[in-house]
C-alpha positions as CSV (number, residue, x, y, z in Angstrom):
1,M,4.3,-25.0,-12.8
2,K,4.4,-28.3,-11.0
3,L,2.9,-31.3,-12.8
4,Y,0.2,-31.9,-10.1
5,N,-1.2,-28.5,-10.9
6,F,-1.3,-28.9,-14.6
7,F,-4.6,-30.7,-15.0
8,P,-6.5,-28.3,-12.6
9,T,-5.1,-25.4,-14.7
10,V,-6.2,-26.8,-18.0
11,F,-9.6,-27.8,-16.6
12,F,-10.1,-24.3,-15.2
13,I,-9.2,-22.4,-18.4
14,I,-11.2,-24.7,-20.7
15,T,-14.3,-24.5,-18.5
16,F,-14.2,-20.7,-18.3
17,M,-13.6,-20.2,-22.1
18,G,-16.4,-22.6,-22.8
19,F,-18.8,-20.7,-20.6
20,S,-17.7,-17.4,-22.2
21,A,-18.5,-18.8,-25.7
22,F,-21.8,-20.1,-24.6
23,A,-22.7,-16.7,-23.1
24,D,-21.6,-14.8,-26.2
25,D,-23.4,-11.5,-26.4
26,P,-23.1,-9.7,-29.8
27,D,-24.3,-6.4,-28.3
28,T,-21.5,-6.1,-25.7
29,V,-17.9,-5.2,-26.2
30,A,-15.7,-5.8,-23.2
31,T,-13.5,-3.0,-21.9
32,I,-9.7,-2.9,-21.8
33,Y,-8.4,-1.0,-18.8
34,L,-4.6,-1.2,-19.1
35,N,-2.9,2.0,-20.2
36,H,-6.2,3.9,-20.2
37,A,-6.1,5.4,-16.7
38,V,-5.7,9.0,-15.7
39,V,-3.3,9.4,-12.8
40,I,-2.0,12.2,-10.5
41,S,0.9,10.6,-8.7
42,A,3.5,11.2,-11.4
43,Q,3.3,15.0,-11.6
44,R,0.9,15.8,-8.8
45,Y,-1.8,16.7,-11.3
46,E,-3.9,14.7,-13.8
47,T,-2.0,13.1,-16.6
48,K,-2.5,10.0,-18.8
49,A,-0.6,7.0,-17.5
50,F,0.2,6.0,-21.1
51,D,1.9,9.4,-21.6
52,R,4.3,9.1,-18.6
53,P,7.8,7.6,-18.7
54,E,7.3,6.1,-15.2
55,S,6.0,2.7,-14.5
56,I,2.5,3.2,-13.0
57,A,0.0,0.5,-12.1
58,T,-3.6,1.3,-11.1
59,L,-6.8,-0.1,-9.7
60,S,-9.9,1.6,-10.8
61,S,-13.2,2.2,-8.9
62,A,-14.9,-0.4,-11.1
63,E,-12.2,-3.0,-10.3
64,L,-12.4,-2.3,-6.6
65,T,-16.2,-2.7,-6.6
66,R,-15.9,-6.0,-8.5
67,I,-13.3,-7.7,-6.2
68,S,-14.9,-6.3,-3.0
69,P,-11.7,-6.6,-1.0
70,M,-11.7,-7.5,2.7
71,S,-9.0,-5.0,3.5
72,M,-6.7,-2.6,1.7
73,P,-3.9,-5.2,1.5
74,D,-6.3,-7.5,-0.2
75,A,-7.1,-4.8,-2.8
76,L,-3.4,-4.1,-3.4
77,A,-2.7,-7.8,-4.0
78,Y,-4.6,-7.2,-7.3
79,V,-2.2,-4.5,-8.5
80,P,0.5,-5.7,-10.9
81,G,4.0,-5.5,-9.5
82,V,2.8,-5.4,-5.9
83,W,3.7,-8.3,-3.6
84,M,1.5,-8.4,-0.5
85,Q,3.2,-9.9,2.5
86,R,0.8,-10.7,5.5
87,T,2.4,-10.8,8.9
88,N,-1.0,-11.3,10.4
89,H,-4.7,-11.0,9.4
90,G,-4.6,-7.3,10.5
91,G,-1.2,-6.5,9.0
92,G,-0.4,-6.5,5.3
93,S,2.7,-4.9,3.9
94,A,3.2,-4.1,0.2
95,F,6.5,-4.9,-1.5
96,V,7.2,-2.6,-4.5
97,R,10.3,-3.6,-6.5
98,G,11.6,-5.6,-3.6
99,L,11.2,-3.0,-0.8
100,T,8.6,-2.6,1.9
101,G,8.0,-0.9,5.3
102,Y,9.5,2.5,5.5
103,Q,11.2,2.1,2.2
104,T,7.9,2.3,0.4
105,L,5.8,5.5,0.7
106,L,2.1,5.5,1.5
107,M,-0.1,8.4,0.5
108,V,-3.8,9.3,1.0
109,D,-5.3,12.1,-1.0
110,G,-1.9,13.7,-1.6
111,I,-1.0,13.5,2.1
112,R,1.9,11.4,3.5
113,M,0.8,8.5,5.7
114,N,4.4,7.5,6.6
115,N,5.4,9.1,9.9
116,S,8.6,9.0,11.9
117,T,7.8,5.8,13.7
118,Y,7.3,3.6,10.7
119,R,9.3,0.4,10.9
120,S,11.9,-1.1,8.5
121,G,10.2,-4.4,7.7
122,P,6.6,-5.5,7.1
123,N,4.0,-3.4,9.0
124,Q,0.3,-3.1,9.4
125,Y,-0.4,0.5,8.3
126,L,-2.3,-0.3,5.1
127,N,-4.9,-2.1,7.2
128,T,-5.9,1.2,8.7
129,I,-7.4,2.3,5.4
130,D,-11.0,1.2,4.7
131,P,-11.1,0.1,1.0
132,L,-14.8,1.0,0.8
133,M,-13.9,4.7,1.0
134,I,-11.3,4.4,-1.8
135,S,-12.1,5.2,-5.4
136,N,-8.7,4.7,-7.1
137,V,-5.3,3.1,-6.3
138,E,-2.1,4.3,-8.0
139,V,1.3,2.6,-7.6
140,L,4.3,4.6,-8.8
141,R,6.9,1.8,-9.1
142,G,10.5,2.7,-8.5
143,G,10.4,6.2,-7.2
144,G,8.5,9.2,-5.8
145,S,11.0,11.0,-3.7
146,V,11.1,14.0,-6.0
147,Q,7.3,14.2,-6.0
148,Y,6.7,13.3,-2.3
149,G,9.9,13.1,-0.3
150,S,11.5,10.6,2.0
151,D,10.8,6.9,1.9
152,A,9.9,6.4,-1.7
153,I,12.9,4.1,-2.5
154,G,10.8,1.1,-3.7
155,G,7.9,3.2,-4.9
156,T,4.9,5.2,-3.9
157,I,1.4,3.8,-3.2
158,H,-1.2,6.5,-3.5
159,L,-4.8,5.9,-2.3
160,L,-7.5,8.3,-3.5
161,S,-10.8,8.6,-1.6
162,V,-14.2,8.8,-3.1
163,D,-15.1,12.3,-4.2
164,P,-18.6,13.8,-3.7
165,V,-20.6,14.7,-6.8
166,F,-22.1,18.2,-7.5
167,S,-25.6,18.4,-8.9
168,N,-26.9,20.9,-11.4
169,N,-30.5,19.8,-11.1
170,G,-31.4,21.0,-7.6
171,V,-30.5,19.2,-4.4
172,H,-30.0,15.4,-4.7
173,I,-29.9,13.2,-1.7
174,G,-29.0,9.5,-2.0
175,G,-26.8,6.9,-0.6
176,S,-26.3,3.1,-0.4
177,L,-26.2,0.2,2.0
178,Y,-23.5,-2.4,1.6
179,G,-23.1,-5.9,3.1
180,K,-20.7,-8.7,2.6
181,Y,-20.4,-12.2,4.0
182,W,-17.5,-14.7,3.6
183,S,-18.0,-18.4,4.4
184,S,-16.7,-19.9,7.6
185,D,-17.6,-16.5,9.2
186,M,-14.3,-15.1,7.9
187,E,-15.9,-11.7,7.2
188,Q,-19.1,-9.9,8.0
189,T,-19.1,-6.3,6.8
190,G,-21.8,-3.6,6.7
191,R,-21.6,-0.1,5.5
192,A,-24.0,2.8,5.2
193,R,-23.2,5.8,2.9
194,L,-24.9,9.1,2.4
195,D,-24.5,11.3,-0.7
196,I,-25.7,14.9,-1.1
197,G,-25.2,17.0,-4.1
198,S,-26.2,20.5,-5.1
199,Q,-24.8,23.2,-7.4
200,K,-22.5,24.6,-4.8
201,F,-22.2,21.9,-2.2
202,A,-21.4,18.1,-2.4
203,F,-21.0,15.6,0.4
204,V,-20.2,11.9,0.8
205,G,-19.8,10.0,4.0
206,G,-20.0,6.5,5.4
207,I,-19.7,4.3,8.4
208,T,-18.3,0.7,8.2
209,Y,-18.3,-2.2,10.7
210,K,-16.3,-5.4,10.1
211,N,-16.2,-8.6,12.1
212,L,-13.3,-10.5,10.6
213,G,-13.2,-14.1,11.9
214,D,-10.3,-16.6,12.1
215,I,-8.9,-17.6,8.7
216,R,-9.7,-21.0,7.4
217,A,-6.5,-21.9,5.5
218,G,-6.0,-24.1,2.5
219,G,-5.4,-27.9,2.4
220,N,-5.4,-29.6,5.8
221,L,-4.2,-26.5,7.8
222,G,-7.7,-25.9,9.1
223,T,-8.6,-22.7,11.1
224,L,-5.8,-20.4,12.2
225,D,-6.7,-19.5,15.7
226,P,-6.4,-16.7,16.7
227,T,-6.4,-14.5,13.6
228,G,-9.7,-12.6,13.7
229,Y,-10.6,-9.2,15.0
230,D,-13.2,-6.4,14.7
231,E,-13.0,-3.0,13.1
232,Y,-15.0,0.1,12.6
233,S,-14.4,3.2,10.4
234,M,-16.0,6.4,9.4
235,D,-15.2,9.0,6.8
236,F,-16.7,12.0,5.1
237,K,-15.7,14.5,2.5
238,G,-17.5,17.8,1.7
239,K,-16.8,20.2,-1.1
240,Y,-18.1,23.8,-1.4
241,R,-17.8,26.0,-4.5
242,L,-16.9,29.5,-3.2
243,N,-17.3,30.8,-6.8
244,N,-16.4,29.6,-10.3
245,N,-12.7,29.7,-9.5
246,H,-12.4,28.6,-5.9
247,Q,-13.4,25.4,-4.2
248,L,-13.0,24.3,-0.5
249,T,-12.7,20.6,0.6
250,A,-13.0,19.3,4.1
251,A,-12.4,15.6,4.9
252,Y,-12.1,13.3,7.9
253,Q,-11.2,9.6,8.1
254,R,-11.0,7.3,11.1
255,L,-10.4,3.6,11.5
256,K,-10.0,1.6,14.7
257,Q,-9.2,-2.1,15.1
258,N,-9.5,-4.0,18.3
259,D,-7.7,-7.1,19.6
260,V,-5.7,-7.8,16.5
261,P,-3.6,-10.9,17.3
262,L,-0.1,-11.7,16.0
263,Y,-0.7,-15.3,15.0
264,H,2.9,-16.4,14.4
265,K,3.8,-15.4,18.0
266,I,0.8,-17.1,19.7
267,A,0.4,-20.3,17.6
268,P,3.8,-21.8,18.5
269,G,2.9,-21.4,22.2
270,D,5.5,-18.9,23.1
271,Y,2.9,-16.2,24.0
272,Q,-0.6,-16.4,25.4
273,V,-1.2,-12.8,24.5
274,Y,0.3,-10.8,21.6
275,L,-2.2,-8.2,20.4
276,F,-2.5,-4.8,18.8
277,D,-5.3,-3.3,20.8
278,P,-6.2,-0.8,19.5
279,Q,-4.7,-0.1,16.1
280,Q,-6.0,3.3,15.0
281,R,-5.6,6.1,12.4
282,D,-7.3,9.5,12.1
283,L,-6.8,12.0,9.3
284,A,-8.5,15.4,8.9
285,Y,-7.6,17.9,6.2
286,L,-8.8,21.2,4.7
287,R,-8.0,22.0,1.1
288,L,-8.5,25.3,-0.8
289,E,-8.2,25.0,-4.6
290,S,-8.0,27.9,-7.0
291,F,-8.4,27.6,-10.8
292,C,-7.3,30.7,-12.7
293,D,-6.8,32.0,-16.2
294,S,-3.1,32.5,-15.5
295,K,0.0,30.9,-17.0
296,L,1.9,30.9,-13.7
297,F,-1.0,30.2,-11.4
298,S,-3.2,28.0,-13.4
299,E,-4.0,25.8,-10.3
300,V,-3.2,26.6,-6.7
301,R,-3.8,24.2,-3.8
302,Y,-3.4,24.9,-0.1
303,T,-3.8,21.9,2.2
304,I,-3.5,21.7,6.0
305,S,-3.8,18.4,7.7
306,H,-3.7,16.6,11.0
307,Q,-3.1,12.9,11.4
308,N,-3.1,10.7,14.5
309,S,-1.7,7.3,14.7
310,L,-2.2,5.2,17.8
311,E,-0.8,1.7,18.4
312,V,-1.0,-0.3,21.6
313,R,0.9,-3.6,21.9
314,K,0.0,-6.1,24.6
315,T,2.2,-9.1,25.2
316,Q,2.3,-11.9,27.8
317,K,4.5,-15.0,27.6
318,T,3.0,-18.4,28.2
319,G,3.1,-19.3,31.8
320,S,4.2,-15.8,32.9
321,P,2.0,-13.5,35.0
322,I,3.6,-10.4,33.5
323,L,1.5,-8.5,31.0
324,D,3.5,-5.8,29.1
325,E,1.8,-2.9,27.4
326,E,3.5,-0.4,25.0
327,K,1.7,2.6,23.7
328,D,2.9,4.8,20.8
329,E,1.0,7.8,19.5
330,V,2.0,10.1,16.7
331,N,0.3,13.5,16.0
332,T,1.3,14.9,12.6
333,L,0.6,18.4,11.4
334,G,1.0,19.0,7.7
335,A,0.9,22.1,5.4
336,N,1.3,21.9,1.6
337,L,1.3,24.5,-1.1
338,E,1.1,23.4,-4.8
339,V,1.1,25.6,-7.8
340,V,0.5,24.3,-11.4
341,S,1.8,26.5,-14.2
342,R,1.0,26.2,-17.9
343,I,3.9,28.2,-19.4
344,N,2.7,27.4,-22.9
345,E,0.9,24.5,-24.7
346,A,4.0,22.3,-24.4
347,W,5.5,23.2,-21.0
348,K,3.7,22.4,-17.8
349,V,5.1,22.9,-14.3
350,S,4.1,21.7,-10.8
351,S,6.0,23.4,-7.9
352,G,5.5,23.8,-4.2
353,M,6.5,23.5,-0.6
354,E,5.4,21.2,2.2
355,F,5.9,20.8,5.9
356,Y,5.1,17.9,8.3
357,H,5.8,17.9,12.0
358,D,5.5,14.8,14.2
359,N,5.1,14.8,17.9
360,V,5.6,11.3,19.4
361,S,4.1,10.1,22.7
362,S,5.5,6.8,23.9
363,S,5.0,4.9,27.2
364,A,5.2,1.4,28.6
365,N,4.1,-0.5,31.7
366,S,4.5,-4.0,33.1
367,E,1.8,-5.5,35.3
368,N,1.8,-8.7,37.4
369,T,-1.6,-10.0,36.7
370,E,-1.5,-12.2,39.9
371,T,-0.5,-9.5,42.3
372,G,-1.8,-6.4,40.5
373,E,1.5,-4.6,40.9
374,G,2.8,-2.6,38.0
375,E,5.9,-0.7,36.9
376,Q,6.2,2.3,34.5
377,L,8.9,1.8,31.9
378,R,10.5,3.8,29.1
379,G,8.4,3.5,26.0
380,L,9.7,2.1,22.7
381,Y,10.7,5.8,21.9
382,P,11.6,8.8,24.0
383,D,8.3,10.5,25.1
384,G,8.0,13.9,23.4
385,A,10.3,13.2,20.5
386,T,9.7,15.5,17.5
387,Y,10.4,15.2,13.8
388,A,10.1,18.2,11.4
389,N,10.2,17.7,7.6
390,F,10.4,20.7,5.2
391,A,10.7,20.5,1.4
392,L,10.7,22.6,-1.8
393,Y,10.1,20.9,-5.1
394,T,9.6,21.6,-8.8
395,L,8.4,19.2,-11.6
396,H,8.5,20.0,-15.3
397,N,7.0,18.3,-18.4
398,Y,7.7,19.4,-22.0
399,D,5.9,17.9,-25.0
400,M,7.1,17.8,-28.5
401,E,5.7,16.1,-31.6
402,N,7.5,12.8,-31.1
403,W,9.2,13.4,-27.8
404,S,8.1,14.2,-24.2
405,F,10.6,15.2,-21.5
406,S,10.0,15.4,-17.8
407,G,12.3,16.3,-14.9
408,G,12.3,17.6,-11.4
409,L,14.2,18.5,-8.2
410,R,13.4,18.4,-4.5
411,Y,15.3,19.7,-1.5
412,N,14.4,18.2,1.8
413,F,15.5,19.3,5.3
414,I,14.7,17.3,8.4
415,Q,15.2,18.0,12.1
416,L,14.9,15.1,14.6
417,Q,15.0,16.0,18.3
418,L,15.0,13.6,21.3
419,E,15.0,14.3,25.0
420,D,15.8,10.8,26.5
421,T,16.5,10.4,30.2
422,T,17.8,6.9,29.6
423,F,20.3,7.5,26.7
424,G,20.7,11.2,26.6
425,N,19.5,14.0,24.4
426,T,20.3,14.4,20.7
427,S,19.4,16.4,17.6
428,I,19.9,15.1,14.0
429,T,19.5,17.4,10.9
430,P,19.8,15.3,7.7
431,D,19.0,16.9,4.3
432,A,18.8,15.6,0.7
433,L,18.7,16.9,-2.8
434,V,17.1,14.5,-5.3
435,G,16.1,14.7,-8.9
436,N,14.5,12.7,-11.7
437,L,14.5,12.7,-15.5
438,G,12.3,10.9,-17.9
439,V,11.8,10.7,-21.7
440,I,9.2,9.2,-24.1
441,Y,9.8,8.6,-27.7
442,K,6.4,8.4,-29.4
443,I,6.8,5.9,-32.3
444,N,3.2,6.8,-33.0
445,E,0.1,7.4,-31.0
446,N,-0.2,3.7,-30.0
447,H,3.5,2.9,-29.3
448,H,5.8,4.6,-26.8
449,L,9.4,3.9,-25.8
450,T,10.2,5.2,-22.3
451,A,13.3,5.7,-20.1
452,A,13.6,7.2,-16.7
453,V,16.2,7.8,-14.0
454,N,15.6,9.1,-10.5
455,S,17.4,9.5,-7.2
456,T,15.6,8.7,-4.0
457,F,16.3,8.9,-0.3
458,R,15.0,7.9,3.1
459,A,16.0,10.0,6.1
460,P,16.6,8.2,9.4
461,N,13.5,8.4,11.5
462,I,12.7,8.2,15.2
463,N,12.2,4.4,15.0
464,D,15.8,4.1,13.5
465,V,17.4,6.4,16.0
466,S,15.8,5.7,19.3
467,S,13.9,2.4,19.3
468,F,14.6,0.5,22.6
469,G,12.7,-2.8,23.0
470,I,11.7,-6.0,21.2
471,A,11.1,-5.8,17.5
472,D,10.6,-8.9,15.3
473,F,13.2,-11.4,16.6
474,R,15.6,-9.0,18.2
475,Y,16.1,-6.4,21.0
476,E,16.8,-3.0,19.6
477,V,18.9,-0.2,21.2
478,P,19.3,3.4,20.0
479,A,21.7,4.6,17.4
480,Y,22.4,8.4,17.0
481,D,24.9,8.5,14.2
482,L,22.8,7.6,11.2
483,K,22.6,9.3,7.8
484,P,20.0,9.0,5.0
485,E,19.7,5.9,2.8
486,T,19.9,6.8,-1.0
487,S,19.4,5.0,-4.3
488,W,19.6,5.5,-8.0
489,N,16.8,3.9,-10.0
490,K,17.1,3.4,-13.8
491,E,14.4,1.9,-16.0
492,I,13.4,1.5,-19.6
493,G,10.1,0.5,-21.0
494,Y,7.7,0.0,-23.9
495,K,4.0,0.7,-23.9
496,I,1.4,-0.2,-26.4
497,K,-2.3,0.9,-26.5
498,S,-5.1,0.1,-29.0
499,S,-8.8,-0.7,-28.9
500,A,-8.0,-4.5,-28.8
501,F,-4.7,-4.8,-27.1
502,S,-2.7,-3.0,-24.4
503,G,0.7,-3.9,-22.9
504,A,3.7,-2.6,-21.0
505,I,7.1,-4.0,-20.2
506,H,9.6,-2.4,-17.9
507,V,13.1,-3.5,-16.8
508,F,14.8,-1.7,-13.9
509,H,17.9,-1.5,-11.8
510,N,18.1,0.2,-8.4
511,K,21.4,0.8,-6.7
512,L,21.1,1.4,-3.0
513,N,23.7,3.0,-0.7
514,D,24.1,3.6,3.0
515,L,21.3,1.2,3.8
516,I,20.5,1.1,7.5
517,A,20.7,-2.4,8.9
518,N,20.6,-4.1,12.3
519,V,24.0,-5.2,13.6
520,P,24.9,-7.1,16.8
521,A,25.5,-4.8,19.7
522,Q,25.5,-4.7,23.5
523,H,23.6,-3.0,26.2
524,N,25.2,-2.5,29.6
525,G,27.7,-5.1,28.6
526,L,25.1,-7.7,27.6
527,D,24.6,-9.1,24.1
528,S,21.0,-10.4,24.9
529,L,18.0,-9.1,26.9
530,D,14.9,-11.0,27.8
531,G,16.0,-13.9,25.6
532,Y,16.6,-11.7,22.5
533,K,19.9,-10.8,20.9
534,V,20.7,-7.1,21.1
535,Y,21.0,-5.1,17.9
536,K,21.5,-1.5,16.9
537,R,21.2,0.2,13.5
538,E,24.1,1.4,11.3
539,N,24.6,2.6,7.7
540,V,26.5,-0.5,6.7
541,N,24.9,-2.0,3.5
542,E,25.3,-1.5,-0.2
543,A,22.8,-3.4,-2.3
544,E,21.2,-3.6,-5.8
545,I,17.8,-4.7,-7.0
546,Y,17.0,-5.5,-10.6
547,G,14.1,-7.1,-12.4
548,G,11.1,-6.4,-14.6
549,E,7.4,-6.3,-15.0
550,I,5.1,-7.3,-17.9
551,E,1.4,-6.4,-18.2
552,L,-0.9,-7.5,-21.0
553,E,-4.6,-7.1,-21.8
554,T,-6.2,-8.2,-25.0
555,R,-9.7,-8.8,-26.5
556,L,-9.9,-12.5,-27.4
557,A,-13.5,-12.1,-28.6
558,R,-16.1,-9.4,-28.7
559,N,-17.0,-9.9,-25.0
560,L,-13.9,-11.8,-23.7
561,I,-10.8,-10.2,-22.4
562,G,-7.6,-12.0,-21.5
563,Y,-5.2,-10.3,-19.2
564,G,-2.0,-11.1,-17.2
565,N,1.1,-9.8,-15.6
566,I,4.3,-11.2,-14.3
567,A,7.0,-9.6,-12.0
568,Y,10.6,-10.7,-11.4
569,T,12.8,-9.2,-8.7
570,H,16.4,-10.1,-7.8
571,G,17.9,-8.4,-4.8
572,Q,21.5,-8.7,-3.6
573,N,23.2,-7.4,-0.5
574,I,26.6,-6.5,-1.9
575,S,28.1,-5.7,1.4
576,K,27.2,-9.1,3.0
577,D,27.5,-11.0,-0.3
578,E,24.1,-12.6,0.2
579,P,20.5,-12.1,-1.0
580,M,18.5,-9.2,0.3
581,R,15.9,-10.0,2.9
582,R,12.3,-11.0,2.0
583,I,12.8,-10.5,-1.8
584,P,9.6,-11.8,-3.5
585,P,9.7,-14.7,-5.8
586,M,8.7,-14.4,-9.5
587,N,4.9,-14.0,-9.4
588,G,2.0,-13.1,-11.5
589,K,-1.5,-13.6,-12.8
590,L,-3.4,-14.8,-15.8
591,G,-7.1,-14.2,-16.2
592,L,-10.2,-14.1,-18.4
593,R,-13.0,-11.6,-18.1
594,T,-16.3,-11.7,-19.9
595,T,-19.1,-9.2,-20.0
596,I,-22.7,-10.2,-20.8
597,H,-25.5,-7.8,-21.6
598,Q,-23.4,-4.9,-20.2
599,R,-24.5,-5.8,-16.6
600,I,-23.0,-9.2,-15.9
601,T,-19.2,-9.6,-15.4
602,I,-17.4,-12.9,-14.7
603,M,-13.7,-13.3,-14.4
604,G,-11.5,-16.3,-13.6
605,E,-7.9,-15.9,-12.4
606,W,-4.9,-18.1,-12.0
607,I,-2.5,-16.5,-9.5
608,F,0.9,-18.0,-9.1
609,A,4.3,-17.7,-7.4
610,A,7.5,-19.6,-7.9
611,D,9.7,-21.0,-5.2
612,Q,11.8,-18.6,-3.2
613,K,15.0,-20.3,-2.1
614,R,17.3,-17.3,-2.3
615,L,17.4,-16.5,1.4
616,A,19.3,-14.0,3.4
617,S,20.7,-15.0,6.8
618,G,17.8,-13.1,8.4
619,D,15.3,-15.1,6.3
620,I,16.9,-18.4,7.4
621,S,16.5,-17.5,11.1
622,D,12.9,-16.2,10.5
623,D,10.4,-18.8,11.7
624,R,7.8,-17.5,9.3
625,I,9.8,-18.9,6.4
626,A,10.1,-22.6,5.9
627,D,13.4,-24.4,6.1
628,G,15.0,-24.2,2.6
629,G,12.6,-21.4,1.5
630,T,9.0,-20.8,0.6
631,P,7.4,-23.3,-1.9
632,G,5.7,-22.0,-5.0
633,W,2.0,-22.1,-5.4
634,N,-1.0,-21.8,-7.7
635,V,-4.4,-20.5,-6.7
636,F,-7.5,-20.3,-8.9
637,N,-10.4,-17.9,-8.2
638,V,-13.7,-17.0,-10.0
639,I,-15.4,-13.7,-9.4
640,G,-18.7,-12.6,-10.8
641,G,-21.1,-9.6,-10.5
642,Y,-24.4,-8.2,-11.7
643,D,-24.7,-4.4,-11.9
644,H,-28.2,-2.9,-11.8
645,E,-29.3,0.7,-11.4
646,Y,-30.7,0.0,-7.9
647,F,-28.3,-2.7,-6.7
648,T,-25.0,-4.5,-7.3
649,V,-24.2,-8.1,-6.4
650,N,-20.7,-9.5,-6.5
651,A,-19.6,-13.0,-5.5
652,G,-16.3,-14.9,-5.4
653,F,-15.2,-18.5,-5.3
654,Q,-11.7,-18.4,-3.8
655,N,-9.0,-21.0,-4.0
656,I,-11.1,-23.4,-5.9
657,F,-8.7,-26.4,-5.5
658,D,-8.1,-25.6,-1.8
659,T,-4.4,-25.1,-2.2
660,E,-2.3,-25.0,0.9
661,Y,0.0,-22.0,0.4
662,R,1.8,-19.1,2.1
663,V,3.0,-15.8,0.6
664,H,6.7,-15.6,1.1
665,G,7.7,-13.9,4.4
666,S,4.1,-14.0,5.8
667,G,3.2,-15.1,9.3
668,I,-0.2,-16.6,8.2
669,D,-1.2,-19.0,5.5
670,G,-3.5,-18.2,2.6
671,I,-7.3,-18.5,2.7
672,G,-8.6,-21.9,1.6
673,R,-11.6,-22.9,-0.6
674,S,-14.3,-20.5,0.3
675,V,-17.2,-18.3,-1.0
676,W,-18.0,-14.7,-0.5
677,I,-20.9,-12.5,-1.6
678,S,-21.5,-8.8,-1.4
679,L,-24.6,-6.7,-2.0
680,K,-24.8,-3.0,-2.5
681,V,-28.3,-1.3,-2.6
682,N,-28.5,2.2,-4.1
683,I,-30.9,4.5,-2.4
684,N,-32.4,7.2,-4.7
685,P,-29.7,6.6,-7.4
């Protein structure tokens, strides 16, 4: 930590500990959360995170309520081992073990979010999830391909929506009203929620509206104009008990954002318009669950789903009358069958098959705003492109007295078909066979040694193969001869859990092969178009990433918890003999949390990041990254809340010392000194 931050740090910690001692409550015992979570991402059914060899970080419903996140990226910034890059206010991309974009898999309620047009670098897809509909967050660091398929090279982020609650005491109708305000008009949010519960039927649904204003950044940076946008979302989930052994779930989610600006393109003056308008996601699914007294078919789940992803990009250079508009829409049909078998008390198996099919609609037009004349162009992708993804998998877990073993296999087959009048038709059929193996040695019930190895893959998608247009700081042209990226991830760890102390440490090494990278190319004999250098994708890179994560949580006093985490990631592009792009710096958090009279919670946090001066050539040419690298920073926040039967109030004092900072690789600066407050009123609790 730099010297000029030392005194604010000491002042912050002493003040908070002094308050905690003054507010000591002998009737309250603060809760430790670390290593106590129940997760589903590791085996596709409920298991205890402490009893898994994988490295899994979580964010509980109580923690989500306390921090009242502005967006899903803001929520994930609280998850240990996740580095949250922000390209713009409406775009936040999670880095897990040094990888992001389509090398990190996003899931919602067991259904893949990643589709065949996901991009390689930071993207905005997490922003299309309303955090107010999410109950739990699970991050499976370092894998997930065996469980969930392509893209899980860095890890898997699994978002689980709120479940409706059955009632055994007649019909119960309730709900809540939620509102939040952030100073400088940075956020105005409102949500209405309805809950219905009976013995056979349960329902939860809500509508959210957000007006997100321009960011007021730290220090002397002032207001970042334009960064604000508006958003609305709706969601519902209903469950119906057909009988004691069968249950049907129907769910729908929709989120739409309007006029989302790309600040780092507009602020320098190069563009007068650079917007995502709209940015939209829809998901509907139907799930039938069966619970049987059978060893082979203990649990059976059938899920059919439909997702729609719509993205419209509008750009107009400063001083130019030409307004360009690109529209990409992906409709994804999914079907999953999962079977959980309990062979005996020690051996449990989860097996199944899944199928996803993408249909891509892509178009573009260019309009002269002065004359009104327009021209239809090829879209970013060939219109009508399809992408079919079929897989079979099996996951096994076997428990012994002092040992636990887990392992699995997945076979994936993909068919990509393009009918492109500009570049010609093509069909690509990559496949992959991946596996994992994990072991736990139980020193005793409170101490576990873990080891895991898994192979992962990412099949080339429609964005890789057929993209034609401006992306980031380059002009991309199609590449039809790509094969899957693969990796081998190895890790060892130690976990400890007790009533007063919990901790985990993991070190890992990930060897990546056949990475798809952009290389200089030509189009019609030209090496640049519209002022951008021409690139195409090739399997050219070999790389490695290694590092570690440490998480700790301990009871310092009866009602005072100390917690912290730190993550270090080192990425090297072996082929180019340079650092990998956008690798996060060492970063972490230290915090104190106190609970008073079981209703009041106050927590203070120091969030920090070291300098990142290890830059790839692509980082050096990226105008979002300062010359010489991104400086380190320290930010201090205080969050407090009061939980009552009929209402909950939470408030936060963000960036207390008004630090000027930027998360490495981001296109916007961090929020400055500010205050937010949220209120949730429970109706008929």
